PDB file of N, CA, C and O in Angstrom:
ATOM      1  N   MET A   1      20.436  18.256 -42.476  1.00  0.00           N
ATOM      2  CA  MET A   1      20.551  19.630 -42.912  1.00  0.00           C
ATOM      3  C   MET A   1      19.133  20.214 -43.035  1.00  0.00           C
ATOM      4  O   MET A   1      18.213  19.551 -43.514  1.00  0.00           O
ATOM      5  N   GLN A   2      18.986  21.442 -42.601  1.00  0.00           N
ATOM      6  CA  GLN A   2      17.690  22.116 -42.680  1.00  0.00           C
ATOM      7  C   GLN A   2      17.515  22.794 -44.040  1.00  0.00           C
ATOM      8  O   GLN A   2      18.437  23.426 -44.555  1.00  0.00           O
ATOM      9  N   TYR A   3      16.329  22.653 -44.606  1.00  0.00           N
ATOM     10  CA  TYR A   3      16.006  23.336 -45.862  1.00  0.00           C
ATOM     11  C   TYR A   3      15.565  24.751 -45.546  1.00  0.00           C
ATOM     12  O   TYR A   3      14.560  24.949 -44.863  1.00  0.00           O
ATOM     13  N   GLU A   4      16.299  25.729 -46.031  1.00  0.00           N
ATOM     14  CA  GLU A   4      15.970  27.142 -45.879  1.00  0.00           C
ATOM     15  C   GLU A   4      15.706  27.709 -47.277  1.00  0.00           C
ATOM     16  O   GLU A   4      16.649  28.037 -47.997  1.00  0.00           O
ATOM     17  N   PRO A   5      14.431  27.828 -47.665  1.00  0.00           N
ATOM     18  CA  PRO A   5      14.139  28.286 -49.025  1.00  0.00           C
ATOM     19  C   PRO A   5      14.575  29.729 -49.268  1.00  0.00           C
ATOM     20  O   PRO A   5      14.462  30.595 -48.400  1.00  0.00           O
ATOM     21  N   LEU A   6      15.068  29.946 -50.460  1.00  0.00           N
ATOM     22  CA  LEU A   6      15.397  31.296 -50.911  1.00  0.00           C
ATOM     23  C   LEU A   6      14.089  32.056 -51.145  1.00  0.00           C
ATOM     24  O   LEU A   6      13.031  31.433 -51.233  1.00  0.00           O
ATOM     25  N   PRO A   7      14.138  33.384 -51.246  1.00  0.00           N
ATOM     26  CA  PRO A   7      12.886  34.142 -51.425  1.00  0.00           C
ATOM     27  C   PRO A   7      12.027  33.667 -52.605  1.00  0.00           C
ATOM     28  O   PRO A   7      10.809  33.554 -52.465  1.00  0.00           O
ATOM     29  N   PHE A   8      12.638  33.388 -53.760  1.00  0.00           N
ATOM     30  CA  PHE A   8      11.830  32.937 -54.897  1.00  0.00           C
ATOM     31  C   PHE A   8      11.254  31.547 -54.627  1.00  0.00           C
ATOM     32  O   PHE A   8      10.158  31.230 -55.090  1.00  0.00           O
ATOM     33  N   GLN A   9      11.983  30.719 -53.884  1.00  0.00           N
ATOM     34  CA  GLN A   9      11.473  29.395 -53.535  1.00  0.00           C
ATOM     35  C   GLN A   9      10.303  29.508 -52.548  1.00  0.00           C
ATOM     36  O   GLN A   9       9.336  28.752 -52.640  1.00  0.00           O
ATOM     37  N   GLN A  10      10.395  30.445 -51.613  1.00  0.00           N
ATOM     38  CA  GLN A  10       9.301  30.668 -50.672  1.00  0.00           C
ATOM     39  C   GLN A  10       8.039  31.105 -51.412  1.00  0.00           C
ATOM     40  O   GLN A  10       6.938  30.669 -51.075  1.00  0.00           O
ATOM     41  N   ARG A  11       8.198  31.969 -52.423  1.00  0.00           N
ATOM     42  CA  ARG A  11       7.040  32.386 -53.229  1.00  0.00           C
ATOM     43  C   ARG A  11       6.460  31.188 -53.980  1.00  0.00           C
ATOM     44  O   ARG A  11       5.242  31.060 -54.104  1.00  0.00           O
ATOM     45  N   ALA A  12       7.328  30.319 -54.476  1.00  0.00           N
ATOM     46  CA  ALA A  12       6.860  29.126 -55.187  1.00  0.00           C
ATOM     47  C   ALA A  12       6.136  28.170 -54.239  1.00  0.00           C
ATOM     48  O   ALA A  12       5.131  27.573 -54.624  1.00  0.00           O
ATOM     49  N   ILE A  13       6.623  28.015 -53.017  1.00  0.00           N
ATOM     50  CA  ILE A  13       5.950  27.174 -52.025  1.00  0.00           C
ATOM     51  C   ILE A  13       4.559  27.739 -51.744  1.00  0.00           C
ATOM     52  O   ILE A  13       3.588  26.985 -51.675  1.00  0.00           O
ATOM     53  N   SER A  14       4.456  29.042 -51.584  1.00  0.00           N
ATOM     54  CA  SER A  14       3.150  29.688 -51.365  1.00  0.00           C
ATOM     55  C   SER A  14       2.220  29.445 -52.545  1.00  0.00           C
ATOM     56  O   SER A  14       1.035  29.172 -52.356  1.00  0.00           O
ATOM     57  N   LEU A  15       2.750  29.542 -53.761  1.00  0.00           N
ATOM     58  CA  LEU A  15       1.943  29.294 -54.951  1.00  0.00           C
ATOM     59  C   LEU A  15       1.412  27.869 -54.957  1.00  0.00           C
ATOM     60  O   LEU A  15       0.228  27.644 -55.206  1.00  0.00           O
ATOM     61  N   VAL A  16       2.288  26.908 -54.683  1.00  0.00           N
ATOM     62  CA  VAL A  16       1.882  25.500 -54.663  1.00  0.00           C
ATOM     63  C   VAL A  16       0.789  25.274 -53.622  1.00  0.00           C
ATOM     64  O   VAL A  16      -0.143  24.502 -53.850  1.00  0.00           O
ATOM     65  N   CYS A  17       0.905  25.942 -52.494  1.00  0.00           N
ATOM     66  CA  CYS A  17      -0.077  25.763 -51.418  1.00  0.00           C
ATOM     67  C   CYS A  17      -1.409  26.455 -51.712  1.00  0.00           C
ATOM     68  O   CYS A  17      -2.458  25.988 -51.268  1.00  0.00           O
ATOM     69  N   GLN A  18      -1.376  27.545 -52.445  1.00  0.00           N
ATOM     70  CA  GLN A  18      -2.584  28.335 -52.680  1.00  0.00           C
ATOM     71  C   GLN A  18      -3.296  28.008 -53.990  1.00  0.00           C
ATOM     72  O   GLN A  18      -4.484  28.295 -54.132  1.00  0.00           O
ATOM     73  N   GLN A  19      -2.590  27.417 -54.940  1.00  0.00           N
ATOM     74  CA  GLN A  19      -3.160  27.158 -56.258  1.00  0.00           C
ATOM     75  C   GLN A  19      -3.140  25.664 -56.568  1.00  0.00           C
ATOM     76  O   GLN A  19      -2.130  25.154 -57.053  1.00  0.00           O
ATOM     77  N   PRO A  20      -4.226  24.958 -56.300  1.00  0.00           N
ATOM     78  CA  PRO A  20      -4.261  23.524 -56.628  1.00  0.00           C
ATOM     79  C   PRO A  20      -3.965  23.298 -58.120  1.00  0.00           C
ATOM     80  O   PRO A  20      -4.442  24.041 -58.977  1.00  0.00           O
ATOM     81  N   GLY A  21      -3.191  22.288 -58.403  1.00  0.00           N
ATOM     82  CA  GLY A  21      -2.871  21.968 -59.793  1.00  0.00           C
ATOM     83  C   GLY A  21      -1.809  22.862 -60.396  1.00  0.00           C
ATOM     84  O   GLY A  21      -1.648  22.891 -61.616  1.00  0.00           O
ATOM     85  N   SER A  22      -1.078  23.598 -59.561  1.00  0.00           N
ATOM     86  CA  SER A  22      -0.049  24.490 -60.089  1.00  0.00           C
ATOM     87  C   SER A  22       1.138  23.688 -60.624  1.00  0.00           C
ATOM     88  O   SER A  22       1.314  22.517 -60.286  1.00  0.00           O
ATOM     89  N   ALA A  23       1.933  24.326 -61.448  1.00  0.00           N
ATOM     90  CA  ALA A  23       3.119  23.699 -62.031  1.00  0.00           C
ATOM     91  C   ALA A  23       4.330  24.578 -61.748  1.00  0.00           C
ATOM     92  O   ALA A  23       4.220  25.803 -61.706  1.00  0.00           O
ATOM     93  N   LEU A  24       5.475  23.953 -61.555  1.00  0.00           N
ATOM     94  CA  LEU A  24       6.724  24.675 -61.338  1.00  0.00           C
ATOM     95  C   LEU A  24       7.560  24.579 -62.605  1.00  0.00           C
ATOM     96  O   LEU A  24       8.148  23.537 -62.892  1.00  0.00           O
ATOM     97  N   LEU A  25       7.609  25.651 -63.347  1.00  0.00           N
ATOM     98  CA  LEU A  25       8.370  25.688 -64.601  1.00  0.00           C
ATOM     99  C   LEU A  25       9.654  26.464 -64.352  1.00  0.00           C
ATOM    100  O   LEU A  25       9.797  27.615 -64.766  1.00  0.00           O
ATOM    101  N   LEU A  26      10.581  25.811 -63.666  1.00  0.00           N
ATOM    102  CA  LEU A  26      11.855  26.420 -63.304  1.00  0.00           C
ATOM    103  C   LEU A  26      12.996  25.653 -63.968  1.00  0.00           C
ATOM    104  O   LEU A  26      12.863  24.474 -64.296  1.00  0.00           O
ATOM    105  N   ASP A  27      14.105  26.335 -64.157  1.00  0.00           N
ATOM    106  CA  ASP A  27      15.283  25.713 -64.755  1.00  0.00           C
ATOM    107  C   ASP A  27      15.838  24.619 -63.844  1.00  0.00           C
ATOM    108  O   ASP A  27      15.554  24.615 -62.646  1.00  0.00           O
ATOM    109  N   PRO A  28      16.623  23.695 -64.390  1.00  0.00           N
ATOM    110  CA  PRO A  28      17.262  22.673 -63.571  1.00  0.00           C
ATOM    111  C   PRO A  28      18.112  23.314 -62.468  1.00  0.00           C
ATOM    112  O   PRO A  28      18.797  24.312 -62.691  1.00  0.00           O
ATOM    113  N   GLY A  29      18.048  22.724 -61.289  1.00  0.00           N
ATOM    114  CA  GLY A  29      18.844  23.207 -60.175  1.00  0.00           C
ATOM    115  C   GLY A  29      18.238  24.336 -59.379  1.00  0.00           C
ATOM    116  O   GLY A  29      18.880  24.871 -58.475  1.00  0.00           O
ATOM    117  N   MET A  30      17.004  24.712 -59.701  1.00  0.00           N
ATOM    118  CA  MET A  30      16.362  25.836 -59.009  1.00  0.00           C
ATOM    119  C   MET A  30      15.562  25.393 -57.781  1.00  0.00           C
ATOM    120  O   MET A  30      15.001  26.235 -57.081  1.00  0.00           O
ATOM    121  N   GLY A  31      15.503  24.101 -57.512  1.00  0.00           N
ATOM    122  CA  GLY A  31      14.865  23.638 -56.291  1.00  0.00           C
ATOM    123  C   GLY A  31      13.437  23.163 -56.421  1.00  0.00           C
ATOM    124  O   GLY A  31      12.685  23.190 -55.447  1.00  0.00           O
ATOM    125  N   LYS A  32      13.047  22.728 -57.605  1.00  0.00           N
ATOM    126  CA  LYS A  32      11.664  22.277 -57.805  1.00  0.00           C
ATOM    127  C   LYS A  32      11.277  21.140 -56.868  1.00  0.00           C
ATOM    128  O   LYS A  32      10.169  21.122 -56.332  1.00  0.00           O
ATOM    129  N   THR A  33      12.183  20.198 -56.672  1.00  0.00           N
ATOM    130  CA  THR A  33      11.879  19.049 -55.811  1.00  0.00           C
ATOM    131  C   THR A  33      11.676  19.501 -54.373  1.00  0.00           C
ATOM    132  O   THR A  33      10.680  19.135 -53.749  1.00  0.00           O
ATOM    133  N   ALA A  34      12.596  20.287 -53.837  1.00  0.00           N
ATOM    134  CA  ALA A  34      12.477  20.769 -52.460  1.00  0.00           C
ATOM    135  C   ALA A  34      11.255  21.669 -52.292  1.00  0.00           C
ATOM    136  O   ALA A  34      10.590  21.614 -51.257  1.00  0.00           O
ATOM    137  N   ILE A  35      10.954  22.486 -53.278  1.00  0.00           N
ATOM    138  CA  ILE A  35       9.762  23.347 -53.226  1.00  0.00           C
ATOM    139  C   ILE A  35       8.512  22.483 -53.132  1.00  0.00           C
ATOM    140  O   ILE A  35       7.623  22.752 -52.323  1.00  0.00           O
ATOM    141  N   THR A  36       8.446  21.457 -53.950  1.00  0.00           N
ATOM    142  CA  THR A  36       7.286  20.567 -53.953  1.00  0.00           C
ATOM    143  C   THR A  36       7.168  19.823 -52.624  1.00  0.00           C
ATOM    144  O   THR A  36       6.075  19.706 -52.071  1.00  0.00           O
ATOM    145  N   LEU A  37       8.287  19.323 -52.116  1.00  0.00           N
ATOM    146  CA  LEU A  37       8.276  18.625 -50.837  1.00  0.00           C
ATOM    147  C   LEU A  37       7.835  19.559 -49.708  1.00  0.00           C
ATOM    148  O   LEU A  37       7.053  19.164 -48.843  1.00  0.00           O
ATOM    149  N   ALA A  38       8.337  20.794 -49.718  1.00  0.00           N
ATOM    150  CA  ALA A  38       7.956  21.764 -48.685  1.00  0.00           C
ATOM    151  C   ALA A  38       6.474  22.103 -48.783  1.00  0.00           C
ATOM    152  O   ALA A  38       5.783  22.170 -47.767  1.00  0.00           O
ATOM    153  N   GLY A  39       5.985  22.316 -49.997  1.00  0.00           N
ATOM    154  CA  GLY A  39       4.558  22.589 -50.179  1.00  0.00           C
ATOM    155  C   GLY A  39       3.701  21.440 -49.689  1.00  0.00           C
ATOM    156  O   GLY A  39       2.669  21.656 -49.053  1.00  0.00           O
ATOM    157  N   HIS A  40       4.124  20.219 -49.984  1.00  0.00           N
ATOM    158  CA  HIS A  40       3.396  19.040 -49.514  1.00  0.00           C
ATOM    159  C   HIS A  40       3.347  19.022 -47.989  1.00  0.00           C
ATOM    160  O   HIS A  40       2.292  18.771 -47.407  1.00  0.00           O
ATOM    161  N   CYS A  41       4.474  19.285 -47.343  1.00  0.00           N
ATOM    162  CA  CYS A  41       4.527  19.261 -45.877  1.00  0.00           C
ATOM    163  C   CYS A  41       3.618  20.323 -45.264  1.00  0.00           C
ATOM    164  O   CYS A  41       2.943  20.060 -44.268  1.00  0.00           O
ATOM    165  N   VAL A  42       3.597  21.505 -45.842  1.00  0.00           N
ATOM    166  CA  VAL A  42       2.721  22.575 -45.341  1.00  0.00           C
ATOM    167  C   VAL A  42       1.262  22.159 -45.462  1.00  0.00           C
ATOM    168  O   VAL A  42       0.503  22.264 -44.498  1.00  0.00           O
ATOM    169  N   LEU A  43       0.867  21.688 -46.637  1.00  0.00           N
ATOM    170  CA  LEU A  43      -0.528  21.284 -46.848  1.00  0.00           C
ATOM    171  C   LEU A  43      -0.914  20.098 -45.979  1.00  0.00           C
ATOM    172  O   LEU A  43      -2.035  20.036 -45.473  1.00  0.00           O
ATOM    173  N   GLN A  44       0.000  19.163 -45.804  1.00  0.00           N
ATOM    174  CA  GLN A  44      -0.264  17.997 -44.961  1.00  0.00           C
ATOM    175  C   GLN A  44      -0.405  18.428 -43.498  1.00  0.00           C
ATOM    176  O   GLN A  44      -1.278  17.931 -42.786  1.00  0.00           O
ATOM    177  N   HIS A  45       0.440  19.340 -43.054  1.00  0.00           N
ATOM    178  CA  HIS A  45       0.390  19.833 -41.680  1.00  0.00           C
ATOM    179  C   HIS A  45      -0.966  20.484 -41.375  1.00  0.00           C
ATOM    180  O   HIS A  45      -1.482  20.356 -40.265  1.00  0.00           O
ATOM    181  N   HIS A  46      -1.530  21.171 -42.345  1.00  0.00           N
ATOM    182  CA  HIS A  46      -2.825  21.846 -42.169  1.00  0.00           C
ATOM    183  C   HIS A  46      -4.015  20.929 -42.450  1.00  0.00           C
ATOM    184  O   HIS A  46      -5.165  21.364 -42.398  1.00  0.00           O
ATOM    185  N   GLY A  47      -3.734  19.665 -42.746  1.00  0.00           N
ATOM    186  CA  GLY A  47      -4.801  18.707 -42.990  1.00  0.00           C
ATOM    187  C   GLY A  47      -5.508  18.873 -44.322  1.00  0.00           C
ATOM    188  O   GLY A  47      -6.597  18.335 -44.523  1.00  0.00           O
ATOM    189  N   ALA A  48      -4.892  19.618 -45.234  1.00  0.00           N
ATOM    190  CA  ALA A  48      -5.511  19.874 -46.529  1.00  0.00           C
ATOM    191  C   ALA A  48      -5.321  18.703 -47.502  1.00  0.00           C
ATOM    192  O   ALA A  48      -6.123  18.524 -48.419  1.00  0.00           O
ATOM    193  N   ILE A  49      -4.275  17.914 -47.308  1.00  0.00           N
ATOM    194  CA  ILE A  49      -3.991  16.786 -48.198  1.00  0.00           C
ATOM    195  C   ILE A  49      -3.448  15.616 -47.390  1.00  0.00           C
ATOM    196  O   ILE A  49      -3.009  15.762 -46.250  1.00  0.00           O
ATOM    197  N   GLN A  50      -3.496  14.448 -48.028  1.00  0.00           N
ATOM    198  CA  GLN A  50      -2.855  13.270 -47.448  1.00  0.00           C
ATOM    199  C   GLN A  50      -1.709  12.789 -48.343  1.00  0.00           C
ATOM    200  O   GLN A  50      -0.740  12.202 -47.861  1.00  0.00           O
ATOM    201  N   ALA A  51      -1.829  13.043 -49.640  1.00  0.00           N
ATOM    202  CA  ALA A  51      -0.825  12.593 -50.603  1.00  0.00           C
ATOM    203  C   ALA A  51      -0.710  13.625 -51.726  1.00  0.00           C
ATOM    204  O   ALA A  51      -1.581  14.476 -51.906  1.00  0.00           O
ATOM    205  N   THR A  52       0.376  13.525 -52.465  1.00  0.00           N
ATOM    206  CA  THR A  52       0.619  14.416 -53.593  1.00  0.00           C
ATOM    207  C   THR A  52       1.000  13.575 -54.805  1.00  0.00           C
ATOM    208  O   THR A  52       1.822  12.665 -54.699  1.00  0.00           O
ATOM    209  N   LEU A  53       0.410  13.876 -55.942  1.00  0.00           N
ATOM    210  CA  LEU A  53       0.788  13.233 -57.189  1.00  0.00           C
ATOM    211  C   LEU A  53       1.778  14.148 -57.902  1.00  0.00           C
ATOM    212  O   LEU A  53       1.478  15.309 -58.181  1.00  0.00           O
ATOM    213  N   VAL A  54       2.947  13.615 -58.190  1.00  0.00           N
ATOM    214  CA  VAL A  54       3.978  14.376 -58.889  1.00  0.00           C
ATOM    215  C   VAL A  54       4.256  13.679 -60.210  1.00  0.00           C
ATOM    216  O   VAL A  54       4.506  12.475 -60.249  1.00  0.00           O
ATOM    217  N   ILE A  55       4.211  14.440 -61.280  1.00  0.00           N
ATOM    218  CA  ILE A  55       4.510  13.906 -62.608  1.00  0.00           C
ATOM    219  C   ILE A  55       5.939  14.324 -62.937  1.00  0.00           C
ATOM    220  O   ILE A  55       6.247  15.508 -63.072  1.00  0.00           O
ATOM    221  N   VAL A  56       6.795  13.326 -63.060  1.00  0.00           N
ATOM    222  CA  VAL A  56       8.220  13.577 -63.208  1.00  0.00           C
ATOM    223  C   VAL A  56       8.826  12.479 -64.089  1.00  0.00           C
ATOM    224  O   VAL A  56       8.361  11.340 -64.054  1.00  0.00           O
ATOM    225  N   PRO A  57       9.850  12.804 -64.872  1.00  0.00           N
ATOM    226  CA  PRO A  57      10.528  11.766 -65.644  1.00  0.00           C
ATOM    227  C   PRO A  57      11.139  10.699 -64.721  1.00  0.00           C
ATOM    228  O   PRO A  57      11.387  10.950 -63.542  1.00  0.00           O
ATOM    229  N   LEU A  58      11.375   9.506 -65.283  1.00  0.00           N
ATOM    230  CA  LEU A  58      11.852   8.382 -64.486  1.00  0.00           C
ATOM    231  C   LEU A  58      13.195   8.640 -63.799  1.00  0.00           C
ATOM    232  O   LEU A  58      13.363   8.297 -62.629  1.00  0.00           O
ATOM    233  N   ARG A  59      14.129   9.224 -64.495  1.00  0.00           N
ATOM    234  CA  ARG A  59      15.458   9.439 -63.900  1.00  0.00           C
ATOM    235  C   ARG A  59      15.391  10.291 -62.634  1.00  0.00           C
ATOM    236  O   ARG A  59      15.915   9.863 -61.606  1.00  0.00           O
ATOM    237  N   PRO A  60      14.774  11.479 -62.655  1.00  0.00           N
ATOM    238  CA  PRO A  60      14.656  12.240 -61.402  1.00  0.00           C
ATOM    239  C   PRO A  60      13.847  11.508 -60.338  1.00  0.00           C
ATOM    240  O   PRO A  60      14.120  11.642 -59.146  1.00  0.00           O
ATOM    241  N   MET A  61      12.848  10.730 -60.768  1.00  0.00           N
ATOM    242  CA  MET A  61      12.039  10.010 -59.793  1.00  0.00           C
ATOM    243  C   MET A  61      12.900   9.024 -59.004  1.00  0.00           C
ATOM    244  O   MET A  61      12.716   8.864 -57.798  1.00  0.00           O
ATOM    245  N   HIS A  62      13.824   8.376 -59.675  1.00  0.00           N
ATOM    246  CA  HIS A  62      14.645   7.363 -59.015  1.00  0.00           C
ATOM    247  C   HIS A  62      15.914   7.918 -58.381  1.00  0.00           C
ATOM    248  O   HIS A  62      16.446   7.316 -57.448  1.00  0.00           O
ATOM    249  N   LEU A  63      16.411   9.056 -58.870  1.00  0.00           N
ATOM    250  CA  LEU A  63      17.668   9.605 -58.361  1.00  0.00           C
ATOM    251  C   LEU A  63      17.476  10.864 -57.512  1.00  0.00           C
ATOM    252  O   LEU A  63      17.941  10.927 -56.374  1.00  0.00           O
ATOM    253  N   THR A  64      16.800  11.848 -58.061  1.00  0.00           N
ATOM    254  CA  THR A  64      16.693  13.147 -57.399  1.00  0.00           C
ATOM    255  C   THR A  64      15.773  13.122 -56.189  1.00  0.00           C
ATOM    256  O   THR A  64      16.144  13.595 -55.115  1.00  0.00           O
ATOM    257  N   TRP A  65      14.575  12.572 -56.356  1.00  0.00           N
ATOM    258  CA  TRP A  65      13.598  12.618 -55.267  1.00  0.00           C
ATOM    259  C   TRP A  65      14.078  11.898 -54.013  1.00  0.00           C
ATOM    260  O   TRP A  65      14.009  12.485 -52.933  1.00  0.00           O
ATOM    261  N   PRO A  66      14.562  10.655 -54.094  1.00  0.00           N
ATOM    262  CA  PRO A  66      15.054  10.005 -52.871  1.00  0.00           C
ATOM    263  C   PRO A  66      16.231  10.751 -52.231  1.00  0.00           C
ATOM    264  O   PRO A  66      16.331  10.817 -51.005  1.00  0.00           O
ATOM    265  N   ALA A  67      17.114  11.308 -53.053  1.00  0.00           N
ATOM    266  CA  ALA A  67      18.263  12.045 -52.525  1.00  0.00           C
ATOM    267  C   ALA A  67      17.821  13.299 -51.781  1.00  0.00           C
ATOM    268  O   ALA A  67      18.375  13.624 -50.731  1.00  0.00           O
ATOM    269  N   GLU A  68      16.825  14.007 -52.318  1.00  0.00           N
ATOM    270  CA  GLU A  68      16.330  15.223 -51.663  1.00  0.00           C
ATOM    271  C   GLU A  68      15.634  14.903 -50.345  1.00  0.00           C
ATOM    272  O   GLU A  68      15.784  15.640 -49.371  1.00  0.00           O
ATOM    273  N   VAL A  69      14.881  13.820 -50.310  1.00  0.00           N
ATOM    274  CA  VAL A  69      14.193  13.437 -49.071  1.00  0.00           C
ATOM    275  C   VAL A  69      15.224  13.102 -47.991  1.00  0.00           C
ATOM    276  O   VAL A  69      15.036  13.456 -46.827  1.00  0.00           O
ATOM    277  N   LYS A  70      16.298  12.431 -48.364  1.00  0.00           N
ATOM    278  CA  LYS A  70      17.350  12.087 -47.397  1.00  0.00           C
ATOM    279  C   LYS A  70      18.177  13.307 -46.993  1.00  0.00           C
ATOM    280  O   LYS A  70      18.665  13.381 -45.865  1.00  0.00           O
ATOM    281  N   LYS A  71      18.335  14.254 -47.903  1.00  0.00           N
ATOM    282  CA  LYS A  71      19.204  15.414 -47.684  1.00  0.00           C
ATOM    283  C   LYS A  71      18.645  16.385 -46.642  1.00  0.00           C
ATOM    284  O   LYS A  71      19.389  16.875 -45.794  1.00  0.00           O
ATOM    285  N   TRP A  72      17.355  16.662 -46.700  1.00  0.00           N
ATOM    286  CA  TRP A  72      16.743  17.697 -45.858  1.00  0.00           C
ATOM    287  C   TRP A  72      16.028  17.064 -44.670  1.00  0.00           C
ATOM    288  O   TRP A  72      15.192  16.176 -44.837  1.00  0.00           O
ATOM    289  N   ASP A  73      16.363  17.529 -43.473  1.00  0.00           N
ATOM    290  CA  ASP A  73      15.807  16.971 -42.238  1.00  0.00           C
ATOM    291  C   ASP A  73      14.282  16.992 -42.192  1.00  0.00           C
ATOM    292  O   ASP A  73      13.666  16.017 -41.764  1.00  0.00           O
ATOM    293  N   GLN A  74      13.671  18.082 -42.624  1.00  0.00           N
ATOM    294  CA  GLN A  74      12.219  18.191 -42.498  1.00  0.00           C
ATOM    295  C   GLN A  74      11.439  17.322 -43.495  1.00  0.00           C
ATOM    296  O   GLN A  74      10.211  17.267 -43.429  1.00  0.00           O
ATOM    297  N   PHE A  75      12.133  16.648 -44.413  1.00  0.00           N
ATOM    298  CA  PHE A  75      11.449  15.776 -45.375  1.00  0.00           C
ATOM    299  C   PHE A  75      11.705  14.293 -45.108  1.00  0.00           C
ATOM    300  O   PHE A  75      11.124  13.442 -45.783  1.00  0.00           O
ATOM    301  N   LYS A  76      12.544  13.971 -44.157  1.00  0.00           N
ATOM    302  CA  LYS A  76      12.949  12.568 -43.932  1.00  0.00           C
ATOM    303  C   LYS A  76      11.800  11.671 -43.527  1.00  0.00           C
ATOM    304  O   LYS A  76      11.898  10.453 -43.676  1.00  0.00           O
ATOM    305  N   HIS A  77      10.709  12.232 -43.018  1.00  0.00           N
ATOM    306  CA  HIS A  77       9.562  11.426 -42.605  1.00  0.00           C
ATOM    307  C   HIS A  77       8.657  11.040 -43.780  1.00  0.00           C
ATOM    308  O   HIS A  77       7.769  10.201 -43.629  1.00  0.00           O
ATOM    309  N   LEU A  78       8.877  11.642 -44.929  1.00  0.00           N
ATOM    310  CA  LEU A  78       8.012  11.407 -46.082  1.00  0.00           C
ATOM    311  C   LEU A  78       8.293  10.053 -46.716  1.00  0.00           C
ATOM    312  O   LEU A  78       9.428   9.576 -46.743  1.00  0.00           O
ATOM    313  N   LYS A  79       7.244   9.460 -47.215  1.00  0.00           N
ATOM    314  CA  LYS A  79       7.348   8.184 -47.935  1.00  0.00           C
ATOM    315  C   LYS A  79       7.149   8.456 -49.420  1.00  0.00           C
ATOM    316  O   LYS A  79       6.173   9.094 -49.814  1.00  0.00           O
ATOM    317  N   LEU A  80       8.072   7.974 -50.236  1.00  0.00           N
ATOM    318  CA  LEU A  80       7.963   8.168 -51.684  1.00  0.00           C
ATOM    319  C   LEU A  80       7.330   6.947 -52.318  1.00  0.00           C
ATOM    320  O   LEU A  80       7.148   6.907 -53.535  1.00  0.00           O
TER     321      LEU A  80
END
């Protein structure tokens, strides 16, 4: 499945790409994981980064992140 960000998600991806050290303070279910993955892919594509450090509670790290990487086609190449 292709990830098609909503307008607010696209703005958040732009923020992540333009502001190093930015934080996503969004409610649950608003797409923080996909936004972060998309921002990482954009920055990696432009050679700006090689890796991303994400600070996340253990439960989402083990459940949400792997599921999101498998769910969206453009993130399947990423290594967690």
